[in-house]
C-alpha positions as CSV (number, residue, x, y, z in Angstrom):
1,X,-2.1,3.8,4.0
2,X,-2.0,7.5,3.9
3,X,-1.2,9.8,0.9
4,X,0.1,13.3,1.6
5,X,-1.2,16.0,-0.6
6,X,2.2,17.0,-2.0
7,X,3.1,13.3,-2.7
8,X,3.9,12.2,-6.3
9,X,2.2,8.8,-5.4
10,X,-1.3,7.8,-6.3
11,X,-3.7,5.1,-5.2
12,X,-4.1,2.1,-7.6
13,X,-6.6,-0.7,-7.6
14,X,-4.9,-4.0,-8.6
15,X,-6.6,-7.3,-9.3
16,X,-5.6,-10.8,-10.5
17,X,-6.7,-14.4,-10.0
18,X,-8.7,-14.5,-6.7
19,X,-7.6,-11.3,-4.9
20,X,-7.6,-7.5,-5.2
21,X,-5.8,-4.7,-3.3
22,X,-5.3,-1.0,-3.3
23,X,-1.7,0.3,-3.1
24,X,0.1,3.6,-3.1
25,X,2.7,3.9,-5.8
26,X,4.3,6.4,-8.2
27,X,3.2,4.6,-11.4
28,X,1.2,1.6,-12.7
29,X,4.3,-0.6,-12.9
30,X,5.3,0.0,-9.3
31,X,1.7,-0.5,-8.2
32,X,1.7,-4.0,-9.8
33,X,4.9,-4.9,-8.1
34,X,3.8,-3.5,-4.7
35,X,0.4,-5.3,-5.0
36,X,2.0,-8.7,-5.7
37,X,4.6,-8.3,-2.9
38,X,1.8,-7.4,-0.5
39,X,-0.4,-10.3,-1.6
40,X,2.5,-12.8,-1.3
41,X,3.2,-11.5,2.2
42,X,-0.4,-11.6,3.4
43,X,-1.7,-14.7,1.6
44,X,1.6,-16.6,1.6
45,X,1.1,-20.0,-0.1
46,X,-2.5,-19.1,-0.9
47,X,-1.5,-16.3,-3.2
48,X,-2.8,-17.1,-6.6
49,X,-1.8,-15.3,-9.8
50,X,-3.2,-15.3,-13.3
51,X,-1.4,-14.5,-16.6
52,X,-2.0,-10.7,-16.1
53,X,-2.8,-8.2,-13.4
54,X,-5.2,-5.3,-14.0
55,X,-4.1,-2.0,-12.6
56,X,-6.4,1.0,-12.4
57,X,-5.4,4.5,-11.1
58,X,-7.8,5.9,-8.5
59,X,-8.6,9.6,-8.7
60,X,-11.8,11.3,-7.7
61,X,-13.3,8.7,-10.0
62,X,-11.8,5.7,-11.9
63,X,-10.0,6.6,-15.1
64,X,-11.3,4.8,-18.2
65,X,-7.8,3.5,-18.8
66,X,-6.6,0.1,-17.4
67,X,-3.1,-1.2,-17.6
68,X,-2.5,-4.9,-18.0
69,X,0.8,-6.4,-16.9
70,X,2.0,-9.9,-17.6
71,X,2.6,-11.7,-14.3
72,X,6.0,-12.9,-15.4
73,X,7.2,-9.3,-15.9
74,X,6.0,-8.4,-12.4
75,X,7.9,-11.3,-10.9
76,X,11.0,-10.2,-12.9
77,X,10.6,-6.6,-11.6
78,X,10.5,-8.0,-8.1
79,X,13.8,-9.8,-8.7
80,X,12.1,-13.2,-8.6
81,X,13.6,-14.4,-11.9
82,X,13.2,-18.1,-11.4
83,X,9.5,-17.7,-10.8
84,X,9.3,-15.2,-13.7
85,X,10.8,-17.8,-16.1
86,X,8.4,-20.5,-14.9
87,X,5.4,-18.3,-15.4
88,X,6.7,-17.2,-18.8
89,X,6.8,-20.9,-19.8
90,X,3.2,-21.4,-18.5
91,X,2.0,-18.4,-20.5
92,X,3.7,-19.6,-23.7
93,X,1.8,-22.9,-23.4
94,X,-1.7,-21.3,-22.9
């Protein structure tokens, strides 16, 4: 992936369950969505998720601020509402 100097996008490190990836996105929420879409495409049925995804913006150095997103919200943002509802029920029972 390539980032042009005048781009509003930034690199983000995203991690959950048993995988991590770096994506290019305009904000943390979009980074989480892009990371999960990429992982599902690459890993297919081996794509595991946990209750949350850690998203960290990459600059010259890591920022001290992490964003944690509930996995059911990321699925909802992707339009995968049935899976979002299922994950929400699982999280409620934790």
